[in-house]
N, C-alpha and C positions, 0 to 999 in steps of 0.2 A: 491518542493511543488508548485503545480500549483494553480493559483488564478483566480477567476472570479469575476465579479461585484456582484455575489450572495454571495460569501464567505468573501469578504472584509467587514470590519465593518462599511461601509458607504453607503448611498444611492446615486444613480446617476439618474438624470432625463433627458428626451429628450430635454426639453426647459431650457436653462440656467437661465431664469427668475424664474423657479420653484425650483432652487437648494436651499437646506436648509443649514444651518450652520453645518459643520461637528462636531459631538460630539463624545467623546470617548465612546467606548462600555463598559457598566457596567459589562458584563459577562467575560471580559478579566481577567484571573488568578483567577476567582471565579465564583460562581453560576453555570450556565449551563455548564461551561467549564469542570467541573468534570464529568458531564453526558457524555460529548463527550469523555473524557478519558475512561470512562466505556465502551462506545460503541466501541472505538478503541481496548480496552482490549479484548473484545469478538471477534472482527474481527481477531485479532492475534491468538486467540485460534482456531477458526474455519478454518482459512486459513493457517497460518504458522505452527500452532501446528499439524494439521492433515497431512501436508506435511512432517514434521519432523518425523512423525510416519509411513511413508510409507514403512519403512523397514519390517514391519509385513506383508504387502500385497506383497512386493517384494519376500519374501519366498514362499508365496502361488502361485504367478505367475510362479516362477521357477518350482514348482512341477506340475502345471497345464499345461503349454505350452511347457515344456522341451526345452527351448531355452537357449542360452549362457547367462552368467551373464552380459556381456557387453551389449547385445541387450536388455535384460529385464530391465536393469538399466536405459535405455533411457526413459522409461515410467515416472518414478519418476523425472528424470532430466528435461524432457520436461515440466512437470507441474511446478516444482520449477523455472526453467529458464524463462519460458514464463511469469510467474507471475511478475517477476522483469524486464525482457527485454522490456515488453510493457509499462513500466512506462512513457517514454517520450510521447508515443502516447495516453495514457489514458488522458494526459493533454488536448487534444482536446475535449474529452467528458466533462471534468471538466469545461473547459472554456465555453462550450456551454450549458451544462445541469446543472452544479453545482455538488457538492460533493454528496448531498443526492440522487439525481436520479441516478447518476453513480454507487453508492454503491448498490442501490436496484437492478438495472439491473445486476450488477455483481453477486449478490447473486442468482438470478434466473438462470443465465448462469452456475455458479458453481454447483448448485444443479442438473441441467440438465446433466452436464458432469459426475457426480457421478452415476446418475441413468442409463444413457446410457452405462456406463462402466460395469454395472452388467450383460449385455448381450454380453460381448466380446467373440468372437470365437477364437481370436488369439492376439498376442502381437501387431501386426500392427494396429488392431482395437483400442486398448488402446491408441496408439499414438495420434489418432484423438480425441476420446471421452474424455479421461482423460488428456492426455498431453496438447492438444491444447484447447479444449472446457473448461474443468474445470480450466486449467491454466489461460486462458484469463479472465474468470469470477473472479478468485481469484485476478488477477491484478486490475480489475475494482473495487473490494471491498477494496483491501489493500491500494492502493495509497490515496484514499480519507480519510481513517482512519488516515494516517500519516499527511496529509495536514491539516485536521481540528484541530488536536491537536496543530500543529504549529501555526495556526491562533488564537486559543483561549488562548495561553499562550505566555508571553513575559519574565517575570522575572524568572519564574521557568520552563522554557522550557525543560531543560535537565532532571529534575526530572519527569516532566509530560510524556515526551517521554519514559523515563525509566520505569515508572509505566505501561504505556499502552502496551509497548512491552514485559512486563513480561508475557503477554498472550501467547507468543510463548512457554515459559517454561511450564506454566500450561497446555497449549494445548498439548504439546509433552507428558507430563506425563499422562494426562487423556485420550488422544486419543490413545496412545499406549495400555493402559489397555482396553479401550473400543473396539478397533479394534481386539485385541486378543480374548476378550470374544465373540464378534460377530462372528468372524471367527470360533471359536471353537464350538459355539452353533448352528450357522445357515449357515456356509460356507461363503467363501469370497464374492460370488456374492450377497447374501442377505445382507451381511455386508455393501457392497457399496451402495446398494439400501437404507438401513436405514440411512447411512451417508449422502446420498443425501437429505433425508427429514430433517435431523439435520441441514444441510447447509442452509436451507431456513431461519434460524434465522439471516443470514447475512442481509436479507431485513429489519428485525426489527432494527438491528444495524444501517443500513443506514438511517432509518427513524428518529433516534435519532440525526443525524448529522445536527442539525438545523443551517442554515446559519446566520451569524451575520448581524444585521440590527438595528442600533440605531433609536430611535424615534418611534418604533412600539411595539405593545404588544407582549408578549411572545408567545401567541398562533398564531400570524401572523408574522412569521419570514421572509417571503419571500419579504417583502417590502410593497409597497402600495397596497391597495385593488383595484380590478378591477373597482369597482364603482368610487373610487376616481380618478383613471386614466381617466375614461371616463368623469368625471365631468370637467376636464381641456380641453377636446377635443371639437372642434367647432361642433355645431349642436347636441351635445349629451344632453340627458335628464337624470335626476335622476331617481332612481327606483321608488320613490314615485310618480313622475309625470307620469311615464309609467303606474303604477298601477292605477292612477286616470283616465287615458285615457281609460284603459281597462274597468273600471267600468262604465265610461260614455257611451262607445259604445257597451259593451258586453251583457247587459241584454236584453232578448226578449221583456220585457215590454217597455223598452226605444225605441226599434225598431218600435213598433206599434204606440207610441204616438208622436215621434219626427218628423216623415215624411222624405221626400226626402232630403232637405238641410242638416239636421244633419247627414243623412246617408253618404252624400258626404264628410262631415267633418271627419266622422269615417274612411272612406276609405283612406282619405288623411293621417290621423294619423297612420293607419295601414301601409301605404306605408313608412312613416317616420321610423316606427319601423323596417321594413325590411331593409331599407337603413342603419339604425343604426347597425343591425346585420352584414350586409356586411362590414360596416366600421370596426367593431370589428375584423372580420376575417382578413381583409387587414392589420390592425394595428398590430395584433399579428404576421402575416407572415413577415411584415416588421421588427419588433423588433427581431424576430428569425433570419432573414437573417443578420441583423447587428451584432447580437451576434456571429453567426458562422464566419462571416468575421473577426470581431475583435479578436475572439479567435484564429483563424488560423494565423492572422497577428502577434499577440503577441507571439504565439508559434514559428513561423518561425524566427522572428527577434531575439528571445532569443537564438536560436541555431546557426543561420547562419548570424546574423546581423554583423554590423561593429565592435561592441564591443564584439567580440567572447570570450567565456570562455576559449578557447584553447590557448589564448595568455598568460594565467596565468600558469607559469611553475609549481608552487606548486600544482595547481589543476590537471594538466596533470599527475603529479606524483601520485596524489591521485587516479586518474582513473586507472593508471597502478597497483597500490596496490590492488584496488577493483577487478581487473581481476583475481587475484590469491587467494585473501583472503577467499572468501566465500566457495570455494570448500573444503578447509581444515576443515571448520565447518560442511559442509553438508555430506561429505563422511562417517564420523563415524556413523551418523544417519542411512544412507542407508545400510551400510555393516556390522555394529556391530552385528545384529542378526545372520548373516551368519558366522561371525568370532567366535561368541560364540558357534555355532554348530561345527565348525571345531576344537575348543579347548575342546570339550566335557564338556562345562560349562552350558548346557541348564537348568539343575535343579536349580542351584543357580540363573541363570538369570531369570527364571520363578518366583522365589520368589520376586526378586527386580531387574527389568530390568536395564541394564547399561544406556540405553537411558533415562530412568527416572531419573537416578542420574544426568546426564548432565542437564536435564530440571529443576530439583529442584534447583541445584546450580546456574543455569543460571538466575532463577527468582531473587534470592538474589543478584547476581552480578549486574544486571541491576539497581536495586534500589540503591545499595551501590555506584556504579560508577557514577550514575546520581547525587546522593546527593553530592558526593565528588567533582564532576566536577563543581557544582554550587557554591562551596566555593570560596570566593574572593582571598584567598591566594594560590589556587591550579590552575595550568595550565591544561586546558582540553587536550591540545596537549600532555603533558607529561603522563597523565593518559592513553590516547589512545595508545601511543607508548609502554608503559610498558605492557599493557594488550596484545598487539600484539606480543611482544617478548615472553611472557609467553605462549601464544597459539602455537607459532612456536615450542618452546621447548617441549610442551606436544605432539604435532604431531610426533616429532622425537622419543620420548620415547615410545609411544604407541605400536609399533610393538614388542618391547622387553618384553612386559608383557604377560605372558601366564597363570596367575592365576586370579581368579575372584577378589581377594582382590587388586592385582596390577592394574588390569583394572579399578576397581572402583575408585581408587585414581586418576589415570590419567583422567578418565572421569569427576571426580569432578573438576580437574584442567582445563580441556577443558571448562566445563560449566561456571566456574567463569571468565576465561580470555576472553571467547567469548561474555561476557557482553559488550565489547567495541563496538559492532555493534549498540547498542542503542545511542552511541555518534556520529554516523556518521552525522546526520543532524546538530548537533552543530558544529562539525569540519568543515563541508562544509560551514556553515554560516561564520565561522571565516576566511575561505580561500577566499570567493568570495563576502561576504557582503550580507545583507538581501535582497537587491534589485535583486540579481541574484540567490537567493537560490532556487527558483522554478525550473528553467532550470538545474541548477547544480546538484541538488539532483536527478533529473530524470536521468541524465547521470550516476551518481554513482550507482544507483540501477540497471540500465541497465547493467553496467559492472559486478555487482554482479550476475545478472541473467545469463550472459554468463559463469561466473565461476561455478555457480550451474548447468548449463546445461551440461557442458563438464566434470566436475570433476568425478561424480559417474560412467559414462560409461567408462572413462579412467581407473579408479580403477578396474572395472570389466574386462576390456580387459587385463590389466596387470596380473590379477589373472589367466585368461584363458591361458596366455602364460607361466607364472612362477609357477602357482598353489600356490601362496602366495600373501597375501595382503601387505606384508612388503614394497615392492618396491613402491607400490602406495602411501603409507604414506610418504616415504622418498622423492619421487619426488615432491609431492604436498607441503611438508614442505619446501623443498629447494626453490621452486618457490615463496612460501609465504615469506620466509626469504629475497629473492632478492627484492621482492616488498616492504617490510618493510624497508630494508636498503636504497633502492632508495628514499623512502619517507623521511627517516631520514637525508640523506645527502643534500637534496635540500636547507634547510635553510643555511647550511654551504656554499654551492655554491653561494647563493644569497649574503651572507655577504662578501665573497671573491670578487664577482663582484662589489658590492657597494664600497668596499675599493679600488679596482683597479680603478673604475671610478673616485672616489674622488682624488686619486693620480694623474691620468692623467689630470684631471681638474686643479689640483694644479701646475703641471709642465707646462701646457700651459699658465697659468697666469704668 
């Protein structure tokens, strides 16, 4: 979660003499914090929910462009993957512009990607418009939503993250139904055009991400007013003084009665006002330059500085896990509609889609796992690992189910166990500490993005070779199991190494 001086709950002044006493932010864990959760909830609906519903459009693209399943799946994978892969780089925008502006720009870019994709002539066109453009816009809106929830909550962070990320489940359910209806009534091109208009609501969500700033009014979250800043600047004048000077020099009656000396005084004051305007521009440019330099310096030192995160063996194992984990969750969403057609279960699936079952249970799981993880007697790490092993088991069992009832049960199990992804920020914080959480979580979601990028095309290529999806699930499940086991054995290795070190120290003594 990337931080900037805009998002941290304290003010910073250019002059050390002007620094205020740091006060705790009253909105932490209460007040506007829940509005931020609501905004993040809708971002997850519009970004992650619609991406999880892309299986509907994937079927339409297969019929429209007559390309292989592996090539067509790259469209959805690019969008999902880029949304997460750009996480570390979106930190530059957040450090420079803040979460609010970054999310609004991301909403505009995401909407543009959907609209341009409605005019696609081939799959390769969709790679650029939907995969890259809409994916990058999704990343610019998604990361600020996660960051702001983390900044507004301390005691109930797991529950808050769980509640906000339930938007993915709600979004998957509603977007699947919405895209099916739009494609049936208006065709897939018009459906994407309409979805582009819906995505503009990301800008509204971004506007709700008010940065923390104690000592200011709720309507002025950005810190000090421009007039207050200018009041501390040398040679600056208050707005009232400027207004008085305009009244003194501006009236035509005054010009006739005052004569030449007052006219010279008015010209001098007008020159001062012009100089003041130039000073404002220079001061703003200087502040922006300092913010860009500081943001880039913090970003670079966090990833490549002396205290590198990659010296933490547990964190490296967590990255290895993330490289394989997310594809096992994404592949069912992309390829389940096609699997249903292969098993001749379209009628039952149209009544209640399997992806919607995953989404509904996923909603419940995130709230339940988040609440359980916040209990003082429960280890977040144990909850996380148990959910991972359950998800691995579900992925292995899925290919053996050929009835709608059997698939529905496994999809419900996948939906519940995949609620562990809402615990990733909490687990990351436990591994690296709060001071390194920003850079560490950016790396984790980047690894998830690589997994989401490569998983669905891999499953499509395996089908093109074997004409079955079974091997795709077996291979992905096996890789996921290896990653989870590698994560599990790291504490044991650390305990052994610590015991060995103590023993060696004892023998030397």
